[in-house]
N, C-alpha and C positions, 0 to 999 in steps of 0.2 A: 122802620127798623130794618136794617139790612141783615140778611141771613146768609151764612156761608153756603155757597153752592156745592153740592156733592156730585161726584162723577156719576154718570148714569149707570144704573144697574142693568142686568141682563134683560129685565122686563120693560125698561124704559127705551123709547126709541132714540137713536142718536140723531140729533138735529144739527144743521149747520149753525154757526154763530149768528145770533139775531142782532140786528143793528137798530131797528126802529123801536121807539118807546112802546108801541102797541105789541110788538113781538115780545119785548121784555116783560110787559104786564101779563101777557098770555102765558109765558113760561113760568112766571111767578105764581099765577093761579094754578097751573098744572102741578107745580112743586108743592104748593100748599094743599091741594087736593090729595096728592100722594101721601104727604105727611099726615093729613087727617085720616086717611084710610088706614095707614099703619097704626096710628094712635088708637083708632077705634078697635082694630083687631087686637092690639095689646090689652086694651081695657076689657074686651070680652074674654080673653084668655085668663086675665087676672080674676075676673068675676067667676068664671068657671072653676078655677083652682081654689078660690076661697070657699065657694059653695061645696066643692068636692071635699075639701079639708074638713068643713063643719059636718058634713054628712058622715065622713069616715070616722071622725071623733065620736060622734053619737053612736054609730053602729059598734065601734070598738068598746065603748062604755057599756052598752047593752050586753055585748058578748062577755065582757069581764064580769058583769053581774051574774050572768048565767053560769059561767065557769066557777065563780066563787060559790054559788048555790050548789052546783054539782060536787065540788070539792067537799063542802060541808056534809052533804048527804053521804058521800063516800066514806068520810072519816067516821060518821055516825054508824054506818053499816059495818065498817071494819072493827070498831070498838065492840059492837054487839056480837060479831062473829068470834072475836077473841075471847069475849066473856063466856060465850057458850061452848067454846072449845076447851076451856080449862076444866080439868076433872074436879069434882067436888072434893072438898077437904074436910 
């Protein structure tokens, strides 16, 4: 399967045009190695981002539970204070 060749990036060395089949095969292997390196890097970044997202969701859920508990306690305390502040009738 023929793949389109991409212009060399700044990190790839500029080489003169290759004319022999061996040179073309070598260039193809180098291109495939580069693509594999980039693909592996992208996969690792995606795995990290997915892991980070799961961790962040969990931590936010725990924080939400704690805040809800604190809010309930505060409402209870406010209700008690309001009840004790009222003069007896």
